[in-house]
C-alpha positions in Angstrom: 7.7 -26.1 -12.7 6.8 -26.1 -16.4 3.4 -24.4 -15.7 5.4 -21.4 -13.8 7.9 -21.5 -16.7 5.4 -20.9 -19.0 3.5 -18.2 -17.0 6.5 -16.4 -16.8 7.2 -16.4 -20.2 3.5 -15.3 -21.1 4.4 -12.2 -18.8 7.6 -11.4 -20.5 6.3 -11.6 -24.0 3.0 -10.5 -23.5 3.9 -6.9 -24.6 7.0 -6.1 -26.7 10.1 -4.8 -25.1 10.4 -1.1 -24.3 14.2 -0.1 -23.5 14.1 1.8 -20.3 10.5 1.4 -19.0 10.4 -0.9 -16.0 9.8 -4.7 -16.7 9.5 -7.5 -14.3 9.7 -11.3 -13.8 8.1 -13.0 -10.8 10.2 -14.7 -8.2 8.7 -18.1 -7.1 10.9 -18.5 -4.1 10.3 -15.4 -2.4 9.4 -15.3 0.6 10.6 -18.5 2.5 8.1 -20.4 4.3 7.1 -18.5 7.6 8.5 -19.7 10.7 6.6 -20.8 14.0 3.8 -22.3 12.2 2.7 -19.0 11.3 0.2 -18.1 8.3 0.0 -14.8 6.5 -3.4 -12.8 6.4 -4.5 -10.1 4.0 -1.6 -7.7 3.2 -2.6 -4.2 4.2 0.7 -2.4 3.6 4.3 -2.9 2.5 7.2 -0.5 3.1 10.9 -1.0 2.8 13.8 0.5 4.9 17.2 1.8 4.3 18.8 -1.7 4.8 16.5 -3.2 1.9 14.3 -4.9 4.7 10.7 -5.4 3.5 8.0 -4.5 6.0 4.6 -6.1 5.8 1.6 -4.8 7.9 -0.8 -8.0 7.6 -4.2 -9.0 9.1 -4.3 -11.9 11.3 -7.9 -11.6 12.3 -8.8 -11.9 8.2 -7.6 -15.6 8.5 -10.6 -18.2 8.3 -11.0 -20.9 10.9 -9.7 -23.3 8.2 -6.6 -21.3 7.7 -5.8 -20.8 11.6 -7.0 -24.4 12.6 -4.0 -25.0 15.2 -4.9 -21.8 17.1 -8.5 -22.7 17.8 -9.3 -24.6 20.9 -9.3 -27.3 20.6 -6.9 -27.3 17.6 -8.6 -28.4 14.3 -5.5 -29.1 12.3 -1.7 -29.1 12.7 -1.2 -25.8 10.8 -1.4 -22.9 11.3 -1.5 -19.9 13.6 -1.7 -16.3 12.8 1.5 -14.3 12.3 2.2 -11.3 14.1 0.8 -8.2 12.4 4.2 -6.6 11.5 6.6 -8.8 9.8 9.9 -7.9 8.5 11.7 -9.9 5.7 15.3 -9.7 4.7 16.2 -10.1 1.1 16.4 -13.9 1.1 12.8 -14.0 2.5 13.5 -14.8 6.0 11.4 -13.4 8.6 14.1 -11.4 10.7 11.7 -9.5 12.9 8.0 -9.7 14.1 5.8 -7.9 16.4 2.5 -5.9 16.9 -1.1 -6.9 17.2 -4.4 -6.4 19.6 -2.8 -8.7 22.3 0.2 -6.3 22.6 -1.7 -3.4 23.7 0.3 -1.0 26.1 -1.6 2.3 26.3 -2.4 2.6 22.6 -5.3 1.8 20.2 -4.4 -1.0 17.8 -6.1 -0.9 14.6 -9.3 -2.6 13.9 -8.1 -3.5 10.5 -4.3 -3.0 9.6 -3.6 -1.1 6.3 -0.7 1.4 6.0 3.0 1.3 7.0 5.9 3.5 6.9 9.5 3.3 8.0 11.1 6.5 8.0 14.9 7.4 8.0 15.0 8.0 11.7 14.3 4.4 13.0 10.5 5.0 13.3 7.5 2.9 12.0 4.3 4.5 11.4 1.0 2.3 11.3 -2.8 2.9 10.1 -5.8 1.2 10.1 -9.1 1.3 7.9 -11.4 -0.1 10.3 -14.6 1.6 11.3 -12.9 3.1 14.4 -9.4 3.7 13.1 -9.2 7.5 13.5 -5.5 7.4 14.6 -1.9 7.1 13.3 0.6 5.1 15.5 4.1 5.6 16.0 6.5 3.0 17.1 10.5 2.0 17.0 11.6 -0.6 14.6 11.5 -3.0 17.7 8.0 -2.4 18.4 8.4 0.0 21.2 5.3 2.3 21.2 6.1 6.2 20.8 2.9 7.9 20.3 -0.5 7.8 19.1 -2.0 10.7 17.1 -5.7 10.9 16.8 -7.8 8.5 18.7 -9.9 5.4 18.3 -13.7 6.3 17.7 -16.3 7.6 15.2 -15.5 9.4 12.1 -15.7 13.1 12.2 -15.0 15.2 9.1 -12.3 15.9 6.5 -12.0 19.1 7.9 -10.7 18.0 11.4 -7.2 18.3 12.1 -7.2 16.6 15.4 -7.5 13.2 14.0 -7.8 11.0 11.0 -10.3 9.3 8.9 -8.8 5.7 8.0 -5.4 6.5 6.7 -4.7 3.9 3.9 -0.9 4.7 3.3 1.7 7.3 3.8 5.1 8.4 2.0 8.0 10.3 3.7 9.5 13.6 2.5 12.9 13.5 4.1 14.1 17.0 3.2 11.2 18.6 4.7 10.7 16.1 7.3 7.1 15.6 6.6 4.9 12.6 6.1 2.1 12.5 3.6 -1.1 10.5 4.4 -3.6 9.2 1.9 -6.5 9.8 4.5 -8.5 7.9 3.3 -11.3 5.3 3.7 -13.3 7.8 5.7 -12.3 11.3 5.0 -11.6 12.7 1.4 -8.1 14.3 1.6 -4.4 14.1 1.7 -2.9 15.2 5.0 0.7 16.3 5.5 2.0 15.5 8.9 5.1 16.7 11.0 7.7 14.0 10.9 8.6 14.3 14.5 5.0 15.2 16.2 2.6 13.4 13.8 0.5 16.8 14.0 -1.4 17.5 10.6 0.1 20.8 9.0 -2.1 21.1 6.3 -4.7 19.1 4.1 -6.3 19.1 0.5 -8.9 17.5 -1.4 -9.4 16.7 -5.2 -8.0 19.3 -7.5 -6.2 20.8 -4.6 -9.6 22.2 -3.1 -10.6 22.2 0.4 -11.8 18.6 1.3 -15.5 17.9 1.7 -17.8 15.1 2.7 -20.6 15.9 0.3 -22.3 12.9 -1.0 -21.3 12.4 -4.9 -22.0 9.7 -7.0 -19.2 6.8 -7.4 -17.1 6.3 -10.5 -16.6 9.7 -11.6 -13.1 10.6 -13.1 -14.0 14.2 -13.0 -15.4 14.4 -9.5 -14.9 17.3 -7.7 -14.1 15.3 -4.6 -11.9 12.4 -3.7 -13.9 9.3 -3.6 -13.4 6.7 -0.7 -10.8 5.6 -0.4 -7.8 8.0 -1.3 -5.7 5.0 -1.5 -2.1 6.0 -2.2 0.1 8.8 -1.8 3.9 9.2 -3.3 6.5 11.8 -3.6 8.3 12.0 -7.0 12.0 13.3 -7.2 11.0 16.4 -8.7 8.5 17.2 -5.7 5.3 16.3 -7.4 2.8 14.6 -5.2 0.8 11.5 -6.8 -2.5 10.5 -5.2 -4.6 7.6 -6.0 -8.2 8.5 -6.0 -9.1 4.6 -6.2 -12.8 4.6 -6.8 -12.5 7.4 -9.5 -10.0 5.6 -11.3 -7.8 8.3 -11.5 -4.3 9.6 -10.3 -4.2 13.4 -9.4 -0.8 15.4 -9.1 -0.1 18.2 -6.8 2.8 20.4 -5.9 3.5 19.9 -2.1 1.4 22.8 -1.0 -1.5 21.1 -2.6 -1.8 23.1 -5.8 -3.2 21.0 -8.8 -0.8 20.0 -11.5 -2.5 17.3 -13.6 -4.6 14.1 -13.7 -4.5 10.7 -15.4 -7.4 8.6 -15.6 -7.1 4.7 -16.1 -9.8 2.3 -17.3 -12.3 4.7 -16.6 -15.2 2.1 -16.9 -13.8 -0.2 -14.1 -16.2 -0.1 -11.2 -16.2 -1.8 -7.8 -13.0 -0.8 -6.1 -11.5 1.2 -8.8 -8.5 0.8 -10.8 -5.8 3.1 -9.1 -4.7 1.3 -6.2 -1.1 2.1 -5.6 1.5 4.2 -7.6 5.4 3.5 -7.1 8.6 4.6 -8.8 11.4 2.4 -9.8 14.9 3.2 -8.4 16.4 1.9 -11.6 14.4 4.6 -13.7 16.6 7.3 -12.3 14.6 10.2 -14.4 11.4 8.7 -13.4 10.1 8.8 -16.8 7.5 6.1 -15.8 5.6 4.9 -12.8 4.2 1.6 -11.8 0.4 1.4 -11.3 -1.3 -1.2 -9.0 -4.8 -2.1 -9.9 -6.4 -4.6 -7.7 -9.8 -4.9 -9.7 -8.2 -5.8 -12.8 -5.5 -7.4 -11.1 -2.6 -6.2 -13.0 0.4 -4.1 -12.3 1.2 -1.4 -15.2 4.3 0.5 -16.2 2.8 4.2 -17.1 4.9 6.6 -19.2 4.9 9.7 -16.9 4.3 12.5 -19.5 1.3 11.4 -20.9 0.0 8.6 -18.7 0.1 6.0 -21.4 0.3 2.2 -20.3 3.5 0.8 -22.0 3.6 -2.6 -20.2 1.3 -4.9 -18.2 2.1 -7.7 -15.9 0.0 -10.1 -14.2 -3.8 -11.3 -14.7 -6.6 -12.4 -12.2 -5.8 -15.8 -10.7 -4.1 -17.6 -8.0 -1.0 -18.9 -9.5 2.5 -17.7 -9.4 2.6 -14.1 -11.2 -1.3 -13.5 -10.8 -3.1 -11.6 -8.6 -6.4 -11.7 -6.4 -6.8 -8.2 -5.4 -3.3 -6.9 -5.5 -3.5 -4.1 -2.7 0.1 -2.8 -1.8 3.4 -2.3 -3.6 7.0 -1.1 -2.8 10.4 -1.1 -4.5 13.7 -1.8 -2.9 16.7 -0.1 -3.8 17.7 -2.8 -6.2 14.6 -2.3 -8.4 12.7 -5.3 -7.0 9.1 -4.8 -6.7 7.1 -6.4 -3.5 3.4 -7.0 -4.0 0.7 -7.9 -1.4 -2.9 -9.0 -1.9 -6.0 -8.8 0.3 -9.5 -10.6 0.2 -8.8 -14.3 -0.4 -5.4 -13.5 -1.9 -3.4 -13.2 1.1 -0.1 -13.6 -0.5 3.4 -11.7 -1.1 5.1 -11.6 -4.2 8.5 -10.4 -5.5 9.0 -9.1 -9.0 12.6 -8.9 -9.9 13.7 -6.2 -12.8 13.5 -8.2 -16.1 15.9 -6.1 -18.0 
């Protein structure tokens, strides 16, 4: 417990206090241990619904034999068995609902690698994958009843194809327009805007608001004329601006809803590998949205960024496997109370809750 206290003290004093900008402290007791001898795999995506339930889309097939020993034939250990792909937690950290997975197929293609999840305001859950054949988006009820498959499992086509997707990373929902924005993605190089009922693609755009292309371009270029793979996040601000994470190019580009380019932020341009711009979320406690929170899974930090100029004013976490540290922090979402939930991939396979510190 003393080690945890020292870790939290470091996180909260690493940078001086700055009024109004989001700050966090890690909650070591969330979530509670999973029921049913379950174990969590890599966390592909996180969404929070109107009741402040936390929806997690995780990867049971990412577990090693050592981790899922109780599920082997014959069992090699007392614990554990893979949890279902969709897990829903309440504020206390209890699992209140669980469903999904390849074994539940009823007329649809389950993603080869679970990634994006969105719970809209109409009681539907949207899912995507970034596996080699995941060219579709799935729509379910919150109880896991299949509604629709948009696109189909199969080979990648092109960033101009409006009939299917290219390994969508994540979504955001525009309630006023009843539109879903998809970061599309790991195969394509575009933002795709979907009809909120049918899922049909209404419009797409690439870097700088230009038509998307699939031309081969060098990696790690913050001035690239094309989005890299993956386009890893898309987030809508209150003023209608659309924020897009071009992960491997270490940048966030900002657009109007029609796809016209507004501005660009570059973060740690020398970071290579998976890049520095993994996710972007706005705290509900920052009512004027003067700041956003950037998720950086290569440097394994969450950063509070001043929106007007892109200056990083706070940083939390560091690489590691202890409480308040990360190994490939991958996805994040806020609840209405300003709590931030993060999920990790690779060997991280962990959820953490970060409560407001001020």
